[in-house]
C-alpha positions as a printed NumPy array, in Angstrom:
array([[-156.079,  -41.819, -227.152],
       [-157.004,  -39.496, -224.306],
       [-158.164,  -40.846, -220.975],
       [-159.372,  -39.509, -217.655],
       [-159.226,  -40.948, -214.146],
       [-162.498,  -41.031, -212.241],
       [-162.473,  -41.202, -208.449],
       [-165.492,  -43.085, -207.166],
       [-166.683,  -44.287, -203.768],
       [-168.935,  -47.185, -204.831],
       [-170.345,  -48.175, -201.439],
       [-172.07 ,  -45.519, -199.299],
       [-175.223,  -45.642, -197.174],
       [-177.776,  -42.856, -196.7  ],
       [-180.571,  -42.387, -194.175],
       [-182.797,  -44.478, -196.441],
       [-180.862,  -47.505, -195.197],
       [-181.799,  -48.964, -191.829],
       [-178.251,  -48.341, -190.578],
       [-177.468,  -45.095, -192.429],
       [-177.679,  -41.6  , -190.975],
       [-177.151,  -38.946, -193.639],
       [-179.428,  -37.384, -196.307],
       [-178.247,  -37.766, -199.893],
       [-177.935,  -34.016, -200.467],
       [-175.376,  -33.832, -197.684],
       [-173.48 ,  -36.856, -198.991],
       [-173.355,  -35.486, -202.546],
       [-172.181,  -32.069, -201.397],
       [-169.482,  -33.586, -199.219],
       [-168.328,  -36.017, -201.931],
       [-167.873,  -33.172, -204.409],
       [-166.078,  -31.029, -201.869],
       [-163.459,  -33.677, -200.991],
       [-162.629,  -34.357, -204.643],
       [-164.666,  -37.416, -205.575],
       [-166.142,  -37.616, -209.065],
       [-168.871,  -40.097, -208.205],
       [-170.448,  -41.648, -205.145],
       [-172.888,  -44.559, -205.31 ],
       [-175.602,  -44.749, -202.67 ],
       [-175.951,  -48.458, -201.91 ],
       [-178.55 ,  -48.709, -199.172],
       [-179.651,  -52.081, -197.87 ],
       [-182.441,  -53.516, -200.025],
       [-183.962,  -50.129, -200.928],
       [-183.289,  -47.867, -203.902],
       [-185.477,  -44.768, -203.64 ],
       [-182.794,  -42.413, -202.359],
       [-180.103,  -43.957, -204.561],
       [-182.145,  -43.277, -207.685],
       [-182.814,  -39.732, -206.495],
       [-179.117,  -39.225, -205.742],
       [-178.213,  -40.352, -209.264],
       [-180.61 ,  -37.757, -210.65 ],
       [-179.256,  -34.978, -208.434],
       [-175.565,  -35.83 , -208.895],
       [-175.037,  -33.568, -211.893],
       [-176.082,  -30.542, -209.815],
       [-173.057,  -31.231, -207.616],
       [-170.681,  -31.847, -210.516],
       [-170.759,  -35.609, -209.937],
       [-171.47 ,  -38.601, -212.181],
       [-174.802,  -40.127, -211.193],
       [-174.806,  -43.903, -210.744],
       [-177.575,  -45.688, -208.833],
       [-176.954,  -48.803, -206.806],
       [-178.037,  -51.024, -203.938],
       [-176.585,  -53.506, -201.457],
       [-178.892,  -56.461, -201.88 ],
       [-179.269,  -59.267, -199.357],
       [-178.935,  -62.598, -201.124],
       [-179.459,  -66.029, -199.605],
       [-175.698,  -66.275, -199.031],
       [-174.562,  -62.752, -198.186],
       [-174.56 ,  -59.173, -199.368],
       [-173.913,  -58.136, -202.98 ],
       [-173.447,  -54.687, -204.514],
       [-175.401,  -53.904, -207.673],
       [-174.183,  -50.758, -209.442],
       [-175.947,  -49.213, -212.409],
       [-179.298,  -50.972, -211.98 ],
       [-182.493,  -48.933, -211.889],
       [-184.756,  -51.43 , -210.193],
       [-184.454,  -53.542, -207.082],
       [-182.88 ,  -56.984, -207.616],
       [-184.755,  -59.917, -206.069],
       [-183.935,  -60.406, -202.388],
       [-182.949,  -63.599, -200.565],
       [-182.238,  -65.443, -203.794],
       [-179.078,  -67.545, -204.356],
       [-175.945,  -65.466, -204.793],
       [-175.164,  -66.692, -208.311],
       [-178.723,  -66.098, -209.51 ],
       [-178.612,  -62.531, -208.193],
       [-175.296,  -61.958, -209.993],
       [-176.933,  -63.189, -213.199],
       [-179.908,  -60.862, -212.665],
       [-177.627,  -57.838, -212.213],
       [-175.671,  -58.716, -215.359],
       [-178.869,  -59.183, -217.381],
       [-180.087,  -55.752, -216.259],
       [-176.907,  -53.993, -217.358],
       [-175.413,  -53.573, -213.903],
       [-172.061,  -54.298, -212.317],
       [-171.949,  -56.975, -209.59 ],
       [-169.356,  -56.409, -206.863],
       [-168.637,  -58.628, -203.853],
       [-168.557,  -56.349, -200.768],
       [-166.45 ,  -57.167, -197.683],
       [-166.084,  -60.819, -198.746],
       [-165.633,  -63.559, -196.151],
       [-166.646,  -61.271, -193.26 ],
       [-169.47 ,  -63.334, -191.839],
       [-170.2  ,  -60.864, -189.03 ],
       [-171.106,  -58.357, -191.745],
       [-172.972,  -60.762, -194.024],
       [-170.021,  -61.237, -196.355],
       [-170.41 ,  -64.125, -198.77 ],
       [-168.334,  -67.276, -198.313],
       [-166.001,  -68.299, -201.108],
       [-167.987,  -71.434, -201.902],
       [-171.021,  -69.326, -202.83 ],
       [-169.182,  -66.996, -205.23 ],
       [-169.73 ,  -68.214, -208.808],
       [-166.313,  -69.075, -210.225],
       [-165.044,  -70.407, -213.517],
       [-162.131,  -72.517, -212.295],
       [-160.445,  -72.601, -215.719],
       [-160.454,  -68.879, -216.393],
       [-157.322,  -68.143, -218.458],
       [-156.417,  -64.934, -216.631],
       [-156.088,  -66.432, -213.181],
       [-153.119,  -65.04 , -211.321],
       [-153.147,  -61.645, -213.025],
       [-152.62 ,  -58.83 , -210.47 ],
       [-155.668,  -56.929, -209.295],
       [-156.581,  -53.946, -211.448],
       [-154.799,  -54.939, -214.659],
       [-156.978,  -57.764, -215.981],
       [-158.136,  -57.691, -219.582],
       [-161.809,  -58.228, -218.831],
       [-162.968,  -56.849, -222.146],
       [-161.113,  -59.571, -224.064],
       [-162.607,  -62.304, -221.947],
       [-166.122,  -60.937, -222.342],
       [-165.597,  -60.683, -226.072],
       [-164.632,  -64.357, -226.138],
       [-167.751,  -65.256, -224.178],
       [-169.847,  -63.309, -226.659],
       [-168.095,  -65.057, -229.552],
       [-168.961,  -68.415, -228.025],
       [-172.58 ,  -67.409, -227.555],
       [-172.682,  -66.422, -231.229],
       [-171.342,  -69.778, -232.343],
       [-167.586,  -69.11 , -232.277],
       [-165.029,  -71.497, -230.809],
       [-164.232,  -69.284, -227.837],
       [-160.767,  -70.819, -227.477],
       [-157.859,  -68.77 , -226.167],
       [-154.516,  -70.417, -225.65 ],
       [-156.09 ,  -73.846, -225.866],
       [-158.542,  -73.159, -223.022],
       [-162.195,  -73.534, -223.975],
       [-164.846,  -71.091, -222.738],
       [-167.747,  -73.544, -222.927],
       [-167.96 ,  -73.884, -219.16 ],
       [-166.938,  -70.289, -218.454],
       [-169.831,  -68.906, -220.499],
       [-172.318,  -70.738, -218.262],
       [-171.089,  -69.021, -215.103],
       [-172.528,  -65.611, -214.252],
       [-169.384,  -64.203, -212.686],
       [-169.09 ,  -61.108, -210.54 ],
       [-167.449,  -58.082, -212.129],
       [-165.219,  -57.02 , -209.247],
       [-164.279,  -57.685, -205.631],
       [-164.093,  -55.136, -202.85 ],
       [-160.468,  -55.644, -201.805],
       [-160.356,  -52.668, -199.452],
       [-163.262,  -51.842, -197.166],
       [-162.619,  -48.948, -194.788],
       [-164.683,  -50.446, -191.96 ],
       [-162.173,  -52.95 , -190.628],
       [-160.337,  -53.237, -187.337],
       [-157.477,  -55.144, -188.951],
       [-156.342,  -55.597, -192.54 ],
       [-156.626,  -59.39 , -192.565],
       [-159.942,  -59.634, -194.413],
       [-158.868,  -57.01 , -196.929],
       [-155.66 ,  -58.932, -197.63 ],
       [-157.606,  -62.146, -198.06 ],
       [-160.025,  -60.438, -200.448],
       [-157.1  ,  -59.068, -202.431],
       [-155.486,  -62.496, -202.725],
       [-158.792,  -63.972, -203.866],
       [-159.281,  -61.272, -206.535],
       [-155.718,  -61.717, -207.78 ],
       [-156.01 ,  -65.51 , -207.918],
       [-159.156,  -65.402, -210.042],
       [-158.258,  -62.293, -212.071],
       [-161.033,  -60.037, -210.804],
       [-160.704,  -56.246, -210.703],
       [-160.337,  -54.896, -207.193],
       [-162.211,  -51.898, -205.822],
       [-161.938,  -49.888, -202.632],
       [-164.909,  -48.346, -200.846],
       [-165.659,  -46.463, -197.663],
       [-168.856,  -48.394, -196.826],
       [-169.719,  -45.149, -195.064],
       [-172.752,  -44.906, -192.809],
       [-171.755,  -41.48 , -191.479],
       [-170.704,  -38.414, -193.432],
       [-167.148,  -38.257, -192.109],
       [-166.3  ,  -41.65 , -193.595],
       [-167.413,  -40.898, -197.169],
       [-164.349,  -41.098, -199.405],
       [-162.044,  -42.573, -196.761],
       [-161.524,  -45.362, -199.301],
       [-162.216,  -44.956, -203.015],
       [-161.48 ,  -46.46 , -206.409],
       [-159.746,  -44.791, -209.328],
       [-161.133,  -45.869, -212.698],
       [-159.438,  -45.038, -215.997],
       [-161.909,  -44.124, -218.728],
       [-160.566,  -44.134, -222.276],
       [-161.71 ,  -41.665, -224.925],
       [-162.551,  -38.823, -222.554],
       [-160.492,  -35.716, -221.885],
       [-162.417,  -34.398, -218.887],
       [-164.766,  -35.645, -216.171],
       [-167.587,  -33.689, -217.793],
       [-167.405,  -36.024, -220.807],
       [-167.661,  -39.215, -218.741],
       [-171.037,  -40.958, -218.618],
       [-172.271,  -43.421, -215.987],
       [-171.992,  -46.223, -218.542],
       [-168.361,  -45.264, -219.196],
       [-167.603,  -45.827, -215.504],
       [-169.519,  -49.114, -215.398],
       [-167.709,  -50.362, -218.493],
       [-164.332,  -49.429, -217.027],
       [-165.189,  -51.332, -213.841],
       [-166.1  ,  -54.4  , -215.88 ],
       [-162.88 ,  -54.17 , -217.85 ],
       [-160.777,  -53.87 , -214.724],
       [-159.085,  -50.499, -215.269],
       [-159.135,  -49.858, -211.535],
       [-156.746,  -48.972, -208.738],
       [-157.582,  -48.925, -205.044],
       [-156.978,  -46.191, -202.506],
       [-157.713,  -47.013, -198.925],
       [-154.619,  -47.129, -196.78 ],
       [-154.671,  -45.217, -193.551],
       [-155.063,  -41.559, -194.413],
       [-152.477,  -39.047, -193.18 ],
       [-153.595,  -37.177, -190.07 ],
       [-154.039,  -33.812, -191.883],
       [-156.237,  -35.436, -194.54 ],
       [-158.325,  -37.275, -191.973],
       [-158.671,  -34.086, -189.939],
       [-159.786,  -32.21 , -193.065],
       [-162.422,  -34.834, -193.823],
       [-163.807,  -34.707, -190.297],
       [-163.654,  -30.896, -190.084],
       [-165.422,  -30.408, -193.405],
       [-167.998,  -33.041, -192.516],
       [-168.681,  -31.569, -189.067],
       [-169.047,  -28.016, -190.396],
       [-171.25 ,  -29.055, -193.284],
       [-173.4  ,  -31.291, -191.11 ],
       [-173.996,  -28.485, -188.607],
       [-174.81 ,  -26.04 , -191.389],
       [-177.127,  -28.463, -193.136],
       [-179.179,  -29.257, -190.062],
       [-179.295,  -25.605, -189.069],
       [-180.713,  -24.816, -192.515],
       [-183.173,  -27.7  , -192.3  ],
       [-184.201,  -26.547, -188.823],
       [-184.794,  -23.004, -190.075],
       [-186.89 ,  -24.255, -192.98 ],
       [-188.908,  -26.502, -190.701],
       [-189.416,  -23.648, -188.222],
       [-190.601,  -21.34 , -190.997],
       [-192.916,  -24.045, -192.31 ],
       [-194.321,  -24.664, -188.84 ],
       [-194.866,  -20.937, -188.275],
       [-196.594,  -20.616, -191.635],
       [-198.82 ,  -23.594, -190.881],
       [-199.711,  -22.131, -187.488],
       [-200.575,  -18.775, -189.084],
       [-202.77 ,  -20.477, -191.679],
       [-204.51 ,  -22.494, -188.974],
       [-205.046,  -19.366, -186.875],
       [-206.43 ,  -17.43 , -189.848],
       [-208.708,  -20.33 , -190.741],
       [-209.968,  -20.594, -187.176],
       [-210.596,  -16.847, -187.044],
       [-212.475,  -16.974, -190.357],
       [-214.645,  -19.83 , -189.169],
       [-215.322,  -18.008, -185.912],
       [-216.307,  -14.849, -187.767],
       [-218.68 ,  -16.742, -190.059],
       [-220.237,  -18.507, -187.09 ],
       [-220.734,  -15.149, -185.334],
       [-222.457,  -13.655, -188.398],
       [-224.682,  -16.719, -188.692],
       [-225.678,  -16.548, -185.031],
       [-226.368,  -12.806, -185.29 ],
       [-228.627,  -13.443, -188.29 ],
       [-230.57 ,  -16.094, -186.393],
       [-231.051,  -13.785, -183.373],
       [-232.21 ,  -10.988, -185.668],
       [-234.796,  -13.284, -187.266],
       [-236.195,  -14.176, -183.857],
       [-236.588,  -10.499, -182.885],
       [-238.58 ,   -9.835, -186.007]])
């Protein structure tokens, strides 16, 4: 069976986020130019620009997937593939359940980093008896486990290797863990996240968590999608399904100097060009508005003059 590898940065912020700086058009253009196949705009607790980015993605040759970084009662949580805003400030496990029920993928971002609102381990919903604990990150057979959960829900035994799924089925588990986040001073938290994902058999993802254009794609996830022979054949749901099933590999080690320089150079040039274009459009719009206002004022003045002349003429008569 044919397969294709999709390169996705699943955690990027736009200027719709309180701490983001870049418009989505610029992010999409840059993502396509540096070789990404998809970029998910995950602004903090807002989705307007993410939904718009998902709609525009195809124009840039990208796969459009909406998302959001939602603030739960216990830390931040990424929701990929949802088309409406999850409830805010609710318990972490309940938010995970909501995302799952709405067809999305729930990913733990920068776990354990309290300074960045990372969730603590005790708040992450876990099924302690999951049979695939200890499987290395990125090679878990998530589809089999989900099939067993479905079997149990439909009345099946749900037993694999003598381990029952009765308790597992009641836990709304996350789909993946962000095991490499590019915004770190040291690698300690990333290593801890990776150990956690490996211990509990969760797929690992890498993300830039970019708030500025130059950081988009500095870390990304490769997802293998079965049954497709080209990126053009891959749908957003294909990518979401692959994330759930764990066919992922992470890319986020320190980039070689030439690559980093290329990212920054491309970003700087594109950013300058974009804002120059926006400035020109705004200038033209302002000039047009001023001309319309001037013409309107002149028209009103002319009408007032005619009216006054008519009144004077009537007095003379």
